[in-house]
C-alpha positions as CSV (number, residue, x, y, z in Angstrom):
1,M,0.0,0.1,-0.2
2,V,1.6,3.3,-1.1
3,K,0.9,6.1,1.1
4,T,0.4,10.0,-0.1
5,N,1.2,13.0,1.9
6,R,-2.5,14.2,1.9
7,S,-3.5,17.1,4.3
8,T,-6.0,16.2,7.0
9,T,-9.7,16.8,6.1
10,K,-11.8,19.8,6.7
11,I,-14.9,18.2,6.8
12,D,-16.5,17.1,10.4
13,M,-17.9,13.5,8.7
14,E,-20.0,13.1,12.0
15,A,-21.7,16.9,10.9
16,L,-22.1,15.6,7.6
17,K,-23.7,12.3,9.0
18,R,-25.9,14.9,10.7
19,D,-26.2,16.8,7.7
20,V,-27.4,14.0,5.5
21,E,-29.8,12.2,8.1
22,Q,-31.3,16.0,8.4
23,Y,-31.7,16.6,4.9
24,P,-31.8,13.5,2.7
25,D,-32.3,15.5,-0.4
26,A,-30.0,18.3,-0.5
27,Y,-27.8,18.6,-3.2
28,Q,-23.8,19.0,-2.7
29,Y,-23.3,22.3,-3.3
30,E,-26.4,23.0,-0.7
31,R,-24.4,20.6,1.9
32,A,-21.3,22.4,1.1
33,K,-22.7,26.0,1.7
34,R,-24.3,24.7,5.3
35,L,-20.8,23.0,6.2
36,G,-18.1,26.0,5.0
37,V,-16.5,23.3,2.5
38,S,-16.1,22.7,-1.3
39,R,-18.7,20.8,-3.3
40,R,-16.0,18.7,-4.5
41,G,-15.1,18.1,-1.0
42,I,-18.3,17.1,0.0
43,G,-18.5,14.7,-2.9
44,Y,-14.7,12.9,-1.6
45,A,-16.3,13.1,2.0
46,L,-19.5,11.1,1.0
47,K,-17.7,8.7,-1.0
48,R,-15.4,7.8,1.9
49,L,-18.7,7.2,4.1
50,E,-19.9,5.2,1.2
51,I,-23.0,7.1,0.6
52,S,-24.1,7.3,-2.9
53,R,-26.0,10.0,-4.9
54,K,-29.6,9.9,-5.0
55,K,-30.8,8.0,-7.8
56,N,-34.7,8.5,-7.5
57,V,-35.8,11.5,-9.0
58,L,-39.2,11.2,-7.3
59,T,-37.9,11.7,-3.6
60,S,-36.1,15.2,-4.5
61,A,-37.9,18.6,-3.9
62,S,-38.9,18.9,-7.5
63,G,-40.3,15.0,-7.6
64,C,-43.6,16.6,-9.1
65,R,-42.5,16.5,-12.7
66,K,-45.1,15.1,-15.0
67,T,-44.2,12.1,-16.5
68,G,-46.3,12.2,-19.8
69,T,-48.6,9.3,-19.5
70,F,-51.7,9.7,-21.9
71,F,-54.5,8.0,-20.7
72,G,-57.1,6.4,-23.5
73,A,-60.9,7.8,-23.5
74,D,-62.2,6.0,-20.4
75,R,-59.3,7.8,-18.6
76,G,-58.4,5.1,-16.4
77,T,-56.0,3.0,-18.4
78,P,-52.6,4.2,-19.8
79,K,-52.3,3.7,-23.6
């Protein structure tokens, strides 16, 4: 294993965990602003915590998007 000369992280990992629990649908730039760090730093820290990005757009605040489903004459069954 090769050891690199990296500086210690500025991000408080416990604060980041609390932020993820409190604001699960927040974007990385929002977390960065709240914690006072860079957006990319948040991305690296989330990766270290093994927290993946949200993949379900319906859980976001803008989840009220229309999907474009067209209904038949009876208005109950999709075409």
